[in-house]
Backbone as a chain_set.jsonl record, in Angstrom:
{"seq": "MRSSVTMVTLPDAWPLTDPYAATRAQAQTLRQHQRLSAATATAALTVATSVAAWPERTVATLGMLLGVWLVTVGVLHLVEATLPIEGSAAARAIAAVSGLLHLVVGVVCLRGLVGAVELLAVVIGIAWLAGGVSAIVSAAAGHRGGWALRGAMVTGAVGVAAGLALAFWPQATLAAITWVSAASLLGIAAVQAAMVARAGRPPTC", "coords": {"N": [[0.845, -1.193, 0.0], [0.402, 2.227, -0.694], [1.399, 4.89, 1.189], [-0.139, 7.934, 1.989], [0.941, 11.246, 2.282], [0.203, 14.142, 3.948], [0.776, 17.434, 3.314], [1.39, 20.156, 5.354], [1.081, 23.562, 5.434], [2.688, 25.962, 7.206], [2.018, 29.105, 8.743], [3.948, 32.12, 8.303], [4.249, 33.578, 10.655], [2.925, 33.113, 13.795], [-0.068, 34.404, 15.144], [0.282, 35.955, 18.108], [-0.933, 36.455, 21.367], [-0.707, 38.539, 24.2], [-0.764, 37.121, 27.262], [-0.658, 38.42, 29.655], [-1.39, 41.022, 29.347], [-3.761, 42.309, 30.197], [-3.438, 42.136, 32.951], [-1.145, 43.69, 33.352], [-2.117, 46.182, 32.495], [-4.074, 46.64, 34.424], [-2.449, 46.809, 36.698], [-0.987, 49.107, 36.071], [-3.019, 51.015, 36.093], [-3.726, 50.926, 38.81], [-1.353, 51.901, 39.935], [-1.358, 54.522, 38.953], [-3.693, 55.564, 40.154], [-2.807, 55.326, 42.77], [-0.66, 57.153, 42.882], [-1.989, 59.604, 42.386], [-3.708, 59.643, 44.608], [-1.813, 59.731, 46.661], [-0.608, 62.224, 46.198], [-2.835, 63.895, 46.597], [-3.439, 63.347, 49.308], [-1.095, 64.271, 50.555], [-1.125, 67.025, 49.906], [-3.568, 67.786, 51.106], [-3.094, 67.242, 53.835], [-0.933, 68.971, 54.337], [-2.033, 71.557, 53.825], [-4.163, 71.532, 55.654], [-2.786, 71.425, 58.115], [-1.411, 73.851, 57.96], [-3.546, 75.689, 57.861], [-4.731, 75.268, 60.371], [-2.655, 75.874, 62.143], [-1.73, 78.386, 61.53], [-0.585, 81.542, 62.561], [-2.392, 84.384, 63.762], [-4.679, 84.581, 61.912], [-6.184, 85.885, 58.988], [-8.69, 87.108, 56.676], [-7.437, 87.301, 54.211], [-5.088, 85.679, 54.458], [-6.208, 83.171, 55.089], [-7.803, 82.795, 52.841], [-5.74, 82.64, 50.948], [-4.374, 80.277, 51.718], [-6.388, 78.289, 51.437], [-6.842, 78.725, 48.778], [-4.482, 77.729, 47.666], [-4.887, 75.004, 48.136], [-7.19, 74.561, 46.523], [-6.215, 75.151, 43.942], [-4.258, 73.174, 43.727], [-5.827, 70.823, 43.858], [-7.351, 71.271, 41.563], [-5.407, 71.057, 39.531], [-4.653, 68.352, 39.883], [-7.063, 67.073, 39.261], [-7.292, 67.751, 36.558], [-5.055, 66.417, 35.575], [-5.866, 63.804, 36.134], [-8.007, 63.649, 34.376], [-6.707, 63.549, 31.931], [-5.363, 61.18, 31.876], [-5.443, 57.727, 30.943], [-7.201, 56.293, 32.832], [-9.772, 56.12, 33.501], [-12.84, 54.522, 32.724], [-14.863, 55.729, 31.348], [-15.834, 58.246, 29.124], [-17.431, 60.313, 29.951], [-16.888, 60.442, 32.696], [-14.248, 61.358, 32.679], [-14.616, 63.834, 31.487], [-16.149, 65.119, 33.43], [-14.27, 65.219, 35.493], [-12.422, 66.953, 34.317], [-13.91, 69.36, 34.058], [-14.454, 69.847, 36.757], [-11.83, 70.22, 37.636], [-11.114, 72.597, 36.288], [-12.947, 74.381, 37.457], [-12.091, 74.358, 40.15], [-9.539, 75.433, 39.78], [-10.101, 78.057, 38.843], [-11.542, 79.205, 41.014], [-9.599, 78.875, 42.968], [-7.513, 80.551, 42.036], [-8.809, 83.016, 42.219], [-9.041, 83.203, 45.011], [-6.321, 83.172, 45.736], [-5.421, 85.566, 44.68], [-6.519, 87.362, 46.365], [-9.094, 88.393, 45.998], [-11.381, 87.981, 47.362], [-12.757, 89.541, 49.882], [-14.404, 89.588, 52.14], [-15.568, 87.843, 55.038], [-17.952, 86.3, 54.978], [-18.356, 86.09, 52.222], [-16.07, 84.678, 51.467], [-16.562, 82.241, 52.748], [-18.841, 81.38, 51.343], [-17.865, 81.203, 48.688], [-15.726, 79.317, 48.882], [-17.233, 77.221, 49.934], [-19.086, 76.653, 47.845], [-17.318, 75.817, 45.855], [-16.197, 73.501, 47.04], [-18.525, 72.002, 47.391], [-19.403, 71.622, 44.73], [-17.145, 70.262, 43.787], [-17.221, 67.946, 45.388], [-19.665, 66.756, 44.601], [-19.096, 66.306, 41.882], [-16.994, 64.485, 42.147], [-18.292, 62.25, 43.215], [-20.18, 61.682, 41.181], [-18.436, 61.275, 39.009], [-17.003, 59.026, 39.894], [-19.073, 57.159, 39.984], [-19.824, 57.101, 37.318], [-17.562, 56.191, 36.043], [-15.351, 53.316, 35.583], [-14.546, 52.36, 38.015], [-13.943, 50.27, 40.856], [-14.481, 48.423, 43.926], [-12.102, 49.273, 46.407], [-11.233, 51.668, 45.225], [-13.558, 52.864, 44.214], [-15.066, 53.146, 46.58], [-13.37, 54.825, 48.069], [-13.334, 57.164, 46.463], [-16.027, 57.86, 46.61], [-16.344, 58.386, 49.375], [-14.53, 60.512, 49.701], [-15.757, 62.41, 48.016], [-18.159, 62.71, 49.446], [-17.242, 63.894, 51.804], [-16.374, 66.343, 50.767], [-18.841, 67.393, 49.87], [-20.238, 67.632, 52.313], [-18.585, 69.48, 53.699], [-18.756, 71.638, 51.93], [-21.52, 72.29, 52.023], [-21.707, 72.983, 54.727], [-20.053, 75.25, 54.876], [-21.126, 76.99, 52.912], [-23.716, 77.49, 53.811], [-23.475, 78.291, 56.388], [-24.615, 79.967, 59.211], [-23.929, 83.338, 59.804], [-21.032, 83.322, 59.27], [-17.729, 82.883, 60.501], [-14.188, 83.593, 60.846], [-13.051, 81.647, 62.466], [-14.907, 79.536, 62.244], [-14.749, 78.911, 59.483], [-12.083, 78.173, 59.424], [-11.864, 75.834, 61.098], [-13.783, 74.074, 60.067], [-12.736, 73.767, 57.499], [-10.163, 72.746, 58.09], [-10.799, 70.333, 59.427], [-12.19, 68.976, 57.398], [-10.21, 68.754, 55.419], [-8.356, 67.163, 56.765], [-9.885, 64.841, 56.984], [-10.137, 64.169, 54.253], [-7.427, 63.74, 53.675], [-6.94, 61.49, 55.286], [-8.621, 59.551, 54.111], [-7.552, 59.409, 51.504], [-4.94, 58.598, 52.095], [-5.482, 56.071, 53.123], [-6.399, 54.888, 50.784], [-4.041, 54.859, 49.295], [-2.521, 53.064, 50.821], [-4.122, 50.793, 50.54], [-3.94, 50.322, 47.81], [-1.363, 49.444, 47.598], [-1.39, 46.892, 48.553], [-1.633, 43.37, 47.86], [-4.3, 41.986, 45.866], [-7.09, 40.37, 47.471], [-8.16, 37.006, 47.442]], "CA": [[0.0, 0.0, 0.0], [1.144, 3.484, -0.754], [0.913, 5.822, 2.21], [-0.269, 9.334, 1.545], [1.459, 12.227, 3.231], [-0.445, 15.444, 3.787], [1.678, 18.551, 3.592], [0.754, 21.258, 6.049], [1.831, 24.808, 5.294], [2.608, 26.785, 8.412], [2.16, 30.549, 8.478], [5.256, 32.675, 8.644], [4.256, 34.018, 12.047], [1.685, 32.833, 14.511], [-0.567, 35.574, 15.889], [0.422, 35.731, 19.545], [-1.557, 37.43, 22.261], [-0.025, 38.638, 25.482], [-1.713, 36.697, 28.301], [-0.538, 39.275, 30.835], [-1.664, 42.416, 28.979], [-4.806, 42.847, 31.078], [-2.877, 42.279, 34.3], [-0.257, 44.851, 33.355], [-2.942, 47.379, 32.4], [-4.685, 46.853, 35.735], [-1.399, 47.262, 37.614], [-0.678, 50.501, 35.74], [-4.13, 51.825, 36.593], [-3.606, 51.007, 40.266], [-0.235, 52.794, 40.261], [-1.775, 55.898, 38.681], [-4.593, 55.934, 41.248], [-2.011, 55.448, 43.982], [0.091, 58.416, 42.827], [-2.924, 60.714, 42.558], [-4.16, 59.638, 46.0], [-0.699, 60.172, 47.499], [-0.475, 63.671, 46.022], [-3.98, 64.536, 47.246], [-3.28, 63.219, 50.755], [-0.01, 65.157, 50.984], [-1.59, 68.409, 49.812], [-4.62, 68.013, 52.103], [-2.49, 67.284, 55.16], [-0.116, 70.185, 54.428], [-2.897, 72.736, 53.932], [-4.907, 71.44, 56.911], [-1.873, 71.818, 59.188], [-1.142, 75.284, 57.831], [-4.76, 76.425, 58.231], [-4.967, 75.167, 61.811], [-1.546, 76.394, 62.946], [-1.295, 79.711, 61.087], [-0.831, 82.567, 63.589], [-3.071, 85.624, 63.373], [-5.37, 84.342, 60.643], [-7.032, 86.928, 58.414], [-9.405, 86.65, 55.482], [-6.475, 87.186, 53.124], [-4.222, 84.504, 54.633], [-7.026, 81.965, 54.989], [-8.131, 82.64, 51.427], [-4.545, 82.207, 50.237], [-4.105, 78.872, 52.026], [-7.405, 77.469, 50.784], [-6.609, 78.855, 47.342], [-3.433, 76.764, 47.317], [-5.53, 73.688, 48.076], [-8.08, 74.48, 45.363], [-5.394, 75.082, 42.734], [-3.64, 71.847, 43.696], [-6.86, 69.853, 43.49], [-7.692, 71.504, 40.163], [-4.356, 70.471, 38.693], [-4.745, 66.893, 39.985], [-8.239, 66.644, 38.497], [-6.968, 67.851, 35.138], [-4.154, 65.298, 35.28], [-6.695, 62.598, 36.125], [-8.83, 63.65, 33.166], [-5.89, 63.266, 30.753], [-4.793, 59.837, 31.961], [-6.413, 56.685, 30.566], [-7.503, 55.436, 33.973], [-11.22, 56.056, 33.664], [-13.441, 53.779, 31.635], [-15.956, 56.471, 30.755], [-15.492, 59.596, 28.671], [-18.186, 61.248, 30.797], [-16.167, 60.606, 33.961], [-13.077, 62.191, 32.426], [-15.1, 65.19, 31.231], [-16.533, 65.683, 34.726], [-13.027, 65.531, 36.202], [-11.827, 68.143, 33.704], [-14.717, 70.53, 34.434], [-14.195, 70.087, 38.171], [-10.487, 70.78, 37.748], [-11.141, 74.0, 35.855], [-13.667, 75.148, 38.477], [-11.201, 74.52, 41.298], [-8.461, 76.352, 39.397], [-10.614, 79.424, 38.779], [-11.828, 79.67, 42.374], [-8.33, 78.963, 43.672], [-6.81, 81.764, 41.601], [-9.529, 84.15, 42.816], [-8.652, 83.282, 46.421], [-4.906, 83.512, 45.838], [-5.237, 86.98, 44.343], [-7.122, 88.198, 47.4], [-10.279, 89.078, 45.492], [-12.486, 87.731, 48.288], [-12.361, 90.336, 51.04], [-15.318, 89.463, 53.269], [-15.596, 86.492, 55.602], [-19.121, 85.588, 54.469], [-18.142, 85.79, 50.811], [-15.073, 83.607, 51.406], [-17.228, 80.997, 53.121], [-19.731, 80.968, 50.249], [-17.059, 80.833, 47.518], [-15.076, 78.044, 49.18], [-18.27, 76.206, 50.087], [-19.616, 76.262, 46.529], [-16.267, 75.054, 45.168], [-16.122, 72.171, 47.633], [-19.769, 71.296, 47.105], [-19.354, 71.19, 43.333], [-16.104, 69.25, 43.656], [-17.679, 66.7, 45.99], [-20.687, 66.153, 43.733], [-18.443, 65.814, 40.669], [-16.222, 63.296, 42.498], [-19.228, 61.135, 43.353], [-20.733, 61.355, 39.856], [-17.354, 60.742, 38.193], [-16.72, 57.663, 40.345], [-20.188, 56.301, 39.595], [-19.864, 56.982, 35.858], [-16.372, 55.493, 35.587], [-15.294, 51.866, 35.771], [-13.863, 52.02, 39.249], [-14.591, 49.263, 41.671], [-13.817, 48.103, 45.17], [-11.581, 50.335, 47.268], [-11.143, 52.929, 44.482], [-14.901, 53.451, 44.178], [-15.446, 53.562, 47.928], [-12.565, 55.985, 48.448], [-13.812, 58.336, 45.732], [-17.336, 58.22, 47.15], [-16.169, 58.997, 50.698], [-13.902, 61.816, 49.483], [-16.796, 63.296, 47.509], [-19.115, 62.996, 50.516], [-16.603, 64.866, 52.694], [-16.439, 67.63, 50.078], [-20.227, 67.873, 49.887], [-20.564, 68.047, 53.684], [-17.866, 70.719, 53.995], [-19.316, 72.702, 51.101], [-22.815, 72.695, 52.577], [-21.481, 73.645, 56.017], [-19.495, 76.587, 54.671], [-22.0, 77.839, 52.101], [-24.956, 77.84, 54.506], [-23.196, 78.548, 57.798], [-25.17, 81.281, 59.606], [-22.957, 84.277, 60.361], [-19.726, 82.662, 59.188], [-16.591, 83.565, 61.106], [-12.91, 83.015, 60.463], [-12.85, 80.414, 63.233], [-15.744, 78.488, 61.668], [-14.146, 78.511, 58.209], [-10.808, 77.513, 59.705], [-11.974, 74.493, 61.656], [-14.486, 73.232, 59.099], [-11.792, 73.463, 56.427], [-9.103, 71.873, 58.6], [-11.353, 69.003, 59.677], [-12.502, 68.348, 56.11], [-8.953, 68.404, 54.763], [-7.796, 66.005, 57.463], [-10.674, 63.689, 56.567], [-9.742, 63.817, 52.888], [-6.077, 63.177, 53.745], [-7.028, 60.145, 55.848], [-9.217, 58.657, 53.109], [-6.609, 59.217, 50.41], [-3.835, 57.789, 52.606], [-5.977, 54.698, 53.174], [-6.43, 54.39, 49.41], [-2.659, 54.57, 48.914], [-2.135, 51.827, 51.492], [-4.867, 49.672, 49.943], [-3.42, 50.06, 46.46], [-0.074, 48.769, 47.706], [-1.553, 45.519, 49.015], [-2.104, 42.479, 46.809], [-5.732, 41.714, 45.977], [-7.473, 39.153, 48.18], [-8.918, 36.049, 46.612]], "C": [[0.878, 1.24, 0.0], [0.54, 4.457, 0.268], [0.896, 7.239, 1.657], [0.185, 10.264, 2.652], [0.813, 13.576, 2.937], [0.523, 16.529, 4.207], [0.895, 19.689, 4.228], [1.649, 22.477, 5.927], [1.608, 25.665, 6.526], [2.722, 28.26, 8.065], [3.535, 31.03, 8.915], [5.341, 33.084, 10.107], [2.903, 33.733, 12.675], [1.209, 34.093, 15.229], [-0.57, 35.28, 17.393], [-0.269, 36.847, 20.323], [-0.839, 37.39, 23.601], [-0.998, 38.244, 26.59], [-1.689, 37.583, 29.54], [-0.86, 40.739, 30.544], [-2.696, 43.039, 29.918], [-4.277, 43.061, 32.491], [-1.971, 43.486, 34.392], [-1.048, 46.15, 33.294], [-3.607, 47.688, 33.745], [-3.66, 47.361, 36.741], [-1.023, 48.718, 37.347], [-1.77, 51.435, 36.241], [-4.052, 52.003, 38.103], [-2.477, 51.946, 40.673], [-0.617, 54.25, 40.034], [-2.739, 56.402, 39.747], [-3.808, 56.17, 42.532], [-1.245, 56.76, 44.008], [-0.826, 59.614, 43.041], [-3.422, 60.796, 44.004], [-3.066, 60.126, 46.93], [-0.511, 61.687, 47.411], [-1.611, 64.412, 46.716], [-3.847, 64.501, 48.758], [-2.211, 64.171, 51.279], [-0.457, 66.619, 50.984], [-2.631, 68.712, 50.883], [-4.024, 68.125, 53.506], [-1.672, 68.56, 55.364], [-0.975, 71.425, 54.633], [-3.684, 72.708, 55.236], [-4.035, 71.876, 58.088], [-1.599, 73.319, 59.153], [-2.339, 76.113, 58.266], [-4.958, 76.432, 59.745], [-3.892, 75.877, 62.635], [-1.129, 77.817, 62.58], [-1.598, 80.763, 62.155], [-1.53, 83.79, 62.989], [-3.725, 85.492, 61.997], [-6.217, 85.555, 60.261], [-7.76, 86.341, 57.21], [-8.422, 86.42, 54.339], [-5.623, 85.93, 53.256], [-5.018, 83.207, 54.512], [-7.436, 81.714, 53.543], [-6.944, 82.162, 50.61], [-4.274, 80.725, 50.466], [-5.115, 77.946, 51.349], [-7.315, 77.578, 49.266], [-5.531, 77.915, 46.857], [-4.02, 75.365, 47.197], [-6.393, 73.544, 46.827], [-7.295, 74.385, 44.058], [-4.754, 73.703, 42.608], [-4.633, 70.778, 43.272], [-7.261, 70.018, 42.027], [-6.679, 70.889, 39.216], [-4.447, 68.943, 38.705], [-5.949, 66.355, 39.215], [-7.98, 66.719, 36.994], [-6.009, 66.735, 34.722], [-4.942, 63.998, 35.195], [-7.529, 62.51, 34.845], [-8.03, 63.303, 31.914], [-5.301, 61.868, 30.759], [-5.847, 58.794, 31.615], [-6.709, 55.739, 31.714], [-8.998, 55.357, 34.237], [-11.824, 55.352, 32.467], [-14.523, 54.545, 30.905], [-15.475, 57.857, 30.343], [-16.222, 60.643, 29.5], [-17.463, 61.492, 32.112], [-14.955, 61.505, 33.786], [-13.496, 63.637, 32.159], [-15.504, 65.87, 32.538], [-15.293, 66.068, 35.523], [-12.375, 66.793, 35.644], [-12.581, 69.409, 34.089], [-14.49, 70.876, 35.9], [-12.812, 70.695, 38.378], [-10.435, 72.241, 37.359], [-11.842, 74.879, 36.885], [-12.775, 75.403, 39.688], [-10.07, 75.501, 40.982], [-8.936, 77.807, 39.417], [-10.851, 79.975, 40.185], [-10.533, 79.807, 43.177], [-7.542, 80.204, 43.313], [-7.474, 83.005, 42.187], [-9.133, 84.323, 44.277], [-7.189, 83.692, 46.577], [-4.65, 84.985, 45.561], [-5.892, 87.917, 45.357], [-8.348, 88.946, 46.957], [-11.504, 88.852, 46.367], [-12.133, 88.399, 49.606], [-13.234, 90.214, 52.254], [-15.375, 88.016, 53.738], [-16.759, 85.69, 55.029], [-18.938, 85.192, 53.006], [-17.117, 84.669, 50.637], [-15.711, 82.263, 51.729], [-18.103, 80.478, 51.981], [-18.922, 80.479, 49.044], [-16.385, 79.483, 47.734], [-16.107, 76.924, 49.289], [-18.822, 75.727, 48.76], [-18.582, 75.426, 45.77], [-16.174, 73.643, 45.721], [-17.373, 71.352, 47.362], [-19.763, 70.763, 45.676], [-18.3, 70.101, 43.133], [-16.52, 67.914, 44.246], [-18.712, 65.989, 45.136], [-20.043, 65.567, 42.477], [-17.618, 64.569, 40.956], [-17.122, 62.071, 42.609], [-19.767, 60.703, 41.997], [-19.666, 60.738, 38.967], [-17.025, 59.31, 38.582], [-17.82, 56.7, 39.921], [-20.225, 56.083, 38.089], [-18.67, 56.22, 35.305], [-16.459, 54.007, 35.851], [-14.507, 51.492, 37.014], [-14.652, 50.955, 40.0], [-13.841, 49.086, 42.966], [-13.368, 49.324, 45.94], [-11.521, 51.671, 46.544], [-12.496, 53.626, 44.433], [-15.309, 53.956, 45.557], [-14.67, 54.801, 48.372], [-13.019, 57.258, 47.766], [-15.155, 58.805, 46.267], [-17.198, 58.924, 48.502], [-15.543, 60.376, 50.571], [-14.919, 62.83, 48.968], [-17.803, 63.673, 48.58], [-18.544, 64.004, 51.512], [-16.655, 66.256, 52.075], [-17.828, 68.23, 50.091], [-20.595, 68.388, 51.277], [-19.877, 69.366, 54.039], [-18.428, 71.888, 53.195], [-20.641, 73.208, 51.621], [-22.635, 73.461, 53.883], [-20.983, 75.07, 55.822], [-20.467, 77.509, 53.94], [-23.226, 78.309, 52.864], [-24.738, 78.071, 55.994], [-23.761, 79.918, 58.186], [-24.101, 82.131, 60.29], [-21.563, 83.638, 60.431], [-18.641, 83.532, 59.805], [-15.306, 82.915, 60.613], [-12.654, 81.699, 61.191], [-13.657, 79.262, 62.639], [-15.153, 77.989, 60.351], [-12.866, 77.72, 58.445], [-11.005, 76.069, 60.129], [-12.789, 73.565, 60.774], [-13.531, 72.82, 57.975], [-10.719, 72.491, 56.896], [-9.615, 70.455, 58.824], [-11.646, 68.265, 58.373], [-11.232, 67.909, 55.391], [-8.284, 67.216, 55.441], [-8.567, 64.731, 57.114], [-10.299, 63.222, 55.175], [-8.358, 63.182, 52.885], [-6.108, 61.749, 54.269], [-7.577, 59.15, 54.825], [-8.222, 58.37, 51.99], [-5.4, 58.396, 50.857], [-4.243, 56.324, 52.711], [-6.041, 54.082, 51.783], [-5.026, 54.05, 48.914], [-2.212, 53.248, 49.535], [-2.841, 50.621, 50.887], [-4.355, 49.322, 48.57], [-2.112, 49.298, 46.516], [-0.18, 47.333, 48.167], [-2.031, 44.639, 47.878], [-3.587, 42.202, 46.983], [-5.996, 40.414, 46.709], [-8.328, 38.283, 47.294], [-10.223, 35.676, 47.305]], "O": [[1.945, 1.279, 0.613], [-0.643, 4.794, 0.218], [1.809, 7.666, 0.951], [-0.156, 10.075, 3.82], [0.873, 14.078, 1.815], [1.024, 16.53, 5.331], [-0.13, 20.127, 3.705], [2.829, 22.433, 6.274], [0.48, 26.043, 6.844], [3.474, 28.616, 7.158], [4.187, 30.433, 9.772], [6.394, 32.948, 10.73], [1.862, 34.087, 12.122], [2.012, 34.779, 15.86], [-1.342, 34.45, 17.873], [-0.188, 38.023, 19.968], [-0.421, 36.33, 24.068], [-1.967, 38.963, 26.835], [-2.587, 37.51, 30.378], [-0.632, 41.604, 31.39], [-2.521, 44.167, 30.379], [-4.622, 44.043, 33.15], [-2.006, 44.225, 35.376], [-0.695, 47.12, 33.965], [-3.693, 48.846, 34.154], [-3.961, 48.241, 37.547], [-0.77, 49.477, 38.282], [-1.483, 52.517, 36.752], [-4.283, 53.098, 38.617], [-2.611, 52.7, 41.637], [-0.248, 55.12, 40.823], [-2.621, 57.541, 40.199], [-4.102, 57.095, 43.289], [-1.183, 57.417, 45.047], [-0.489, 60.534, 43.786], [-3.544, 61.887, 44.561], [-3.342, 60.853, 47.884], [-0.282, 62.351, 48.422], [-1.383, 65.441, 47.353], [-4.107, 65.501, 49.428], [-2.392, 64.804, 52.319], [-0.201, 67.357, 51.936], [-2.589, 69.774, 51.504], [-4.408, 69.004, 54.277], [-1.712, 69.161, 56.438], [-0.69, 72.249, 55.502], [-3.858, 73.75, 55.868], [-4.493, 72.614, 58.96], [-1.559, 73.974, 60.194], [-2.183, 77.12, 58.956], [-5.304, 77.457, 60.332], [-4.183, 76.419, 63.701], [-0.27, 78.397, 63.244], [-2.737, 80.87, 62.61], [-1.276, 84.168, 61.845], [-3.371, 86.196, 61.052], [-6.875, 86.164, 61.105], [-7.479, 85.222, 56.782], [-8.558, 85.456, 53.585], [-5.449, 85.194, 52.285], [-4.55, 82.249, 53.898], [-7.423, 80.577, 53.072], [-7.107, 81.37, 49.682], [-3.979, 79.994, 49.52], [-4.736, 76.935, 50.757], [-7.667, 76.641, 48.549], [-5.636, 77.357, 45.765], [-3.692, 74.625, 46.269], [-6.335, 72.52, 46.147], [-7.668, 73.624, 43.165], [-4.709, 73.13, 41.52], [-4.327, 69.931, 42.433], [-7.486, 69.03, 41.328], [-7.047, 70.273, 38.216], [-4.331, 68.308, 37.656], [-5.864, 65.299, 38.588], [-8.407, 65.84, 36.245], [-6.143, 66.174, 33.634], [-4.718, 63.186, 34.297], [-7.73, 61.424, 34.301], [-8.598, 62.816, 30.936], [-4.787, 61.415, 29.736], [-7.018, 58.959, 31.957], [-6.5, 54.531, 31.601], [-9.438, 54.603, 35.105], [-11.388, 55.55, 31.333], [-15.057, 54.043, 29.916], [-14.8, 58.549, 31.105], [-15.699, 61.733, 29.729], [-17.425, 62.623, 32.597], [-14.665, 62.329, 34.653], [-12.798, 64.565, 32.566], [-15.235, 67.055, 32.734], [-15.265, 67.122, 36.157], [-11.841, 67.606, 36.398], [-11.963, 70.423, 34.413], [-14.349, 72.046, 36.253], [-12.644, 71.589, 39.208], [-9.781, 73.041, 38.029], [-11.394, 75.992, 37.161], [-12.708, 76.524, 40.193], [-9.692, 76.307, 41.831], [-8.25, 78.682, 39.947], [-10.413, 81.08, 40.505], [-10.384, 80.738, 43.968], [-6.961, 80.845, 44.189], [-6.79, 83.939, 42.605], [-8.913, 85.443, 44.737], [-6.86, 84.481, 47.463], [-3.75, 85.582, 46.153], [-5.819, 89.137, 45.211], [-8.632, 90.026, 47.475], [-12.549, 89.462, 46.142], [-11.307, 87.889, 50.363], [-12.854, 90.691, 53.323], [-15.247, 87.085, 52.943], [-16.585, 84.536, 54.637], [-19.318, 84.094, 52.6], [-17.271, 83.811, 49.767], [-15.437, 81.264, 51.065], [-18.107, 79.282, 51.688], [-19.257, 79.455, 48.448], [-16.461, 78.604, 46.875], [-15.886, 75.817, 48.799], [-19.01, 74.527, 48.562], [-18.932, 74.442, 45.119], [-16.083, 72.685, 44.954], [-17.292, 70.146, 47.129], [-20.078, 69.597, 45.439], [-18.527, 69.136, 42.403], [-16.214, 66.863, 43.683], [-18.654, 64.772, 44.961], [-20.394, 64.467, 42.052], [-17.538, 63.679, 40.109], [-16.762, 60.985, 42.154], [-19.81, 59.512, 41.689], [-19.944, 59.781, 38.243], [-16.794, 58.467, 37.714], [-17.544, 55.561, 39.544], [-20.611, 55.01, 37.626], [-18.75, 55.658, 34.212], [-17.491, 53.495, 36.284], [-13.876, 50.436, 37.065], [-15.854, 50.776, 39.799], [-12.703, 49.536, 43.103], [-14.12, 50.283, 46.116], [-11.734, 52.712, 47.165], [-12.574, 54.844, 44.592], [-15.834, 55.062, 45.689], [-15.235, 55.714, 48.975], [-13.089, 58.314, 48.395], [-15.401, 60.007, 46.368], [-17.854, 59.935, 48.749], [-15.964, 61.313, 51.248], [-14.946, 63.974, 49.423], [-18.259, 64.815, 48.631], [-19.267, 64.867, 52.01], [-16.945, 67.235, 52.762], [-17.988, 69.433, 50.296], [-21.194, 69.456, 51.406], [-20.5, 70.262, 54.609], [-18.562, 72.996, 53.714], [-20.873, 74.416, 51.662], [-23.314, 74.459, 54.126], [-21.427, 75.989, 56.509], [-20.615, 78.675, 54.306], [-23.732, 79.402, 52.608], [-25.688, 78.053, 56.776], [-23.425, 80.922, 57.559], [-23.453, 81.688, 61.237], [-21.003, 83.446, 61.51], [-18.637, 84.753, 59.65], [-15.327, 81.828, 60.036], [-12.112, 80.755, 60.616], [-13.159, 78.141, 62.539], [-15.065, 76.781, 60.127], [-12.596, 76.731, 57.763], [-10.374, 75.17, 59.572], [-12.511, 72.366, 60.736], [-13.522, 71.663, 57.552], [-10.395, 71.53, 56.198], [-8.949, 69.486, 58.458], [-11.38, 67.069, 58.259], [-11.181, 66.82, 54.819], [-7.71, 66.359, 54.77], [-7.971, 63.665, 56.965], [-10.158, 62.023, 54.934], [-8.127, 62.2, 52.18], [-5.39, 60.886, 53.762], [-7.06, 58.041, 54.69], [-8.065, 57.222, 51.575], [-4.887, 57.585, 50.086], [-3.443, 55.434, 52.423], [-5.77, 52.893, 51.614], [-4.84, 53.068, 48.196], [-1.602, 52.414, 48.866], [-2.243, 49.556, 50.735], [-4.334, 48.15, 48.195], [-1.78, 48.575, 45.576], [0.819, 46.614, 48.178], [-2.765, 45.109, 47.009], [-4.089, 42.181, 48.107], [-5.225, 39.461, 46.59], [-9.124, 38.775, 46.493], [-11.001, 34.884, 46.772]]}, "num_chains": 1, "name": "protein.A"}
């Protein structure tokens, strides 16, 4: 009997897929969240300490310190909006709008354009309220999950609470603005520091 041999032609190159591509992308996303959280925690703790410990506080100095915080947060939000760490274009757009709002209000405070205590409370309160709402909506609209979603929600809730307290505080005083701002910033720093620590731990099975 004559045996038949079937010739098989192999392609020049097999299409290979990287089995670790998704894992690497997830690790990169976690590192980016970790860096942003670390920067936010550092800025919040620094400004909170300065606000609480600043001698002879005036409207100008308090506005300058809170303006530094608002500008810093605005820059971080704009950075977050440009990085591919959010799964939704709407979430990135919200982060960008929030960043611009914080920048504008921060510059106004830094330039000393807010000269009255009540006006400073309202301006800072509206900025924090809008920033807190945008943080919650952005987290819900994005593809965050687990600790990242919870951390963003808690941070947004702190901003909303501080914004409402400042914007609607009856007969606002420098002391009220100081301690509401310091307490809120310390809360934000604690949440963001916890997010940094959680990002550095391996996921549980």
